[in-house]
Structure formats: C-alpha cells, structure tokens
C-alpha angles and dihedrals in degrees: 000000000000117000120241114251114252123230098054138029121268111262094020125124123268114310120264118269114258116272123245114263113262093237092053091044093053091046094050093043091053091048092051092045089054088054089050089057089053090048090050092054090048091051090051093044096049096037093238122173113216130182120185118188121202117196136158143111122314112283091015092131103258094132093051092054093046090051092052092047095051097035098100100020129105107262089214089063102029111044128183117213122193108166122205124228112301119266122239089261093049090052088065094051129091101284097244093043098094092051097050097072089060096055114118128262121215112305096023137111120202124200113200112206091202117341144185086324088083085092092058092049128021096015093052096042096043094043096246091134133036124253088250092054090048093050091047089053092053089051099044102036096074090050091047091052093045087053091052091050092048089053089061101263117142103223121195123178124196126189115196111214117203127174123242092247094049093047089052091051092051092048090052090048091053092049091052098046115067095206090057101044092093087068091067110078125180085254091058091052092048090051090062090069092049101054094131093047090052090049091053091047091051091050091052091046092053092046091057105031106035090101131166093244093051113014126184118251114204118214119201102225108175086109106047097201092052091048092052095050094043094048095046091046091051093047090054091050093054097061116052109221142166131224109259095170107154124234118274111292120237115203115229119237118259118255119248108280098186091119094054118100115197116223116246111284089228089070090070129080112224131199109254112261097238087160104038 
C-alpha cells in the first residue's frame, strides 16, 4: 500500500509555499523599519497627512503588521487608532463623525486598526445596522474618501486575505495559549459560523469602494512574515520620500557637578528587587 506523502494532508490543496528563513526575515524587517523611520522624518518635514486603513477577517494578521510598522516610530507622528464599539450617543451621530477627530494634521501618519469599514463588514453581517444604513454607507463612503483625498490626505487601504483553514489554525492557537485568549472575542467566534456572509459583504464593499482615488490593496496573509514584509514594502513604495537622516550626533560633556549634594538614598522608595 502506497504511503501518504508527508507535508500536507491527503486530498488537500497544493502545499503552502515555503516560509522565509527567520534570519532573512529579521534582516529584511529591520531594513524596512529603517526606511519607515526615514519616511516618518519626510512626513514631518513636508507636512504630509497620511491615513492607512487595515481591514480583513479576524486573525488575518492586521495587528502584527501594524505593530511592526509602528515599532520604531515616534508615537507623536505615527498614531494607531483602534476604536471600541460606539457608545449610545455615537450611534445617533453621522456615521463618519467619530472617525473624523482622529484624522491626521500636517506631519502625521495615522494607522487605523479597523475603521469606518466596520459598517460594511461586522455591522452588516451581525445585524448591528439596518439594510438602509448599510446601503447608505456604500453610497457615501466613496464620496467621503474622495473628499479626504481632495483635502490633501494620502489614503491607503489594505485588506488582509486569510484562508479558512489558516484562520481556523490561528483561532485554535489562540484558544490554546493563555496570553492570546484575549484576542478571541465572542464576536470573533460568531464570525466563524458566518464565513460566507462575510465573504459576500467583502465583495459588496470592494464593488462600491475600490475607487481610483483610494483603491484597495489585498495582502495575502496565510504566511504572516511574508504579509508583513510585503505590506510594509508596498506602503514605502506609495509615498515618495527622501533620506533626511541627520549627521552623526556628538554628545556634549557634562558640566562640573562638584557643587551638587545627592540626598540620602534612604529618602527614596525603591521597587523590590524580585530579580536581583
């Protein structure tokens, strides 16, 4: 009897492509993060206003990419916004109203960990908005985004695409690892049973909001490391920038402190040395 091939289950689709080596991944990630620092300085120097939207299914890898982008950047220049569920008051506002205050001023880059597209996805699928509200969003969102672009905002939109099997694997991983369980909300679990509904909602969203002024860019995210490198590389390619790295810094010498008398060390309260 012939043996089953190792590496993937019998009857499954083609095996996954090989993952990038860790050493190469770390090298490339550091190189790209250095370029992000250069981009940050260019954004500050030129007074650019940048908005980057990250959307996709639960466990698609959005958070990991956002973390790598912002890791070495100045939080005063590069801000991450992940809004909670709307309050009762916010539910009565114009839909886009609670997002507008977070938009960047000159010299800032904003990373939206989910955005106004909640209405096109979770709100529509889970019944948190009416069909009329959903249809109005599909009509008004393109105009809203064209208005942002006309105002001078650079708007980039990324959709992280993960397969059903890979999402299931990541959900199981989160269940089995205590430090990751907080990532699984009741909403995430409910979404697993509505895969097709989310797919249809995403298709409708793309059909209405994949506009010339602000197109969607899909990121294949079954392999997280590839998704991170590909997304960051693309982001860098979308905003022309120059290297404004300053000359090497020389630290000044300390002034003479011979006249300074340090207070008694017993006057201070120290953290216990649990790890001496």
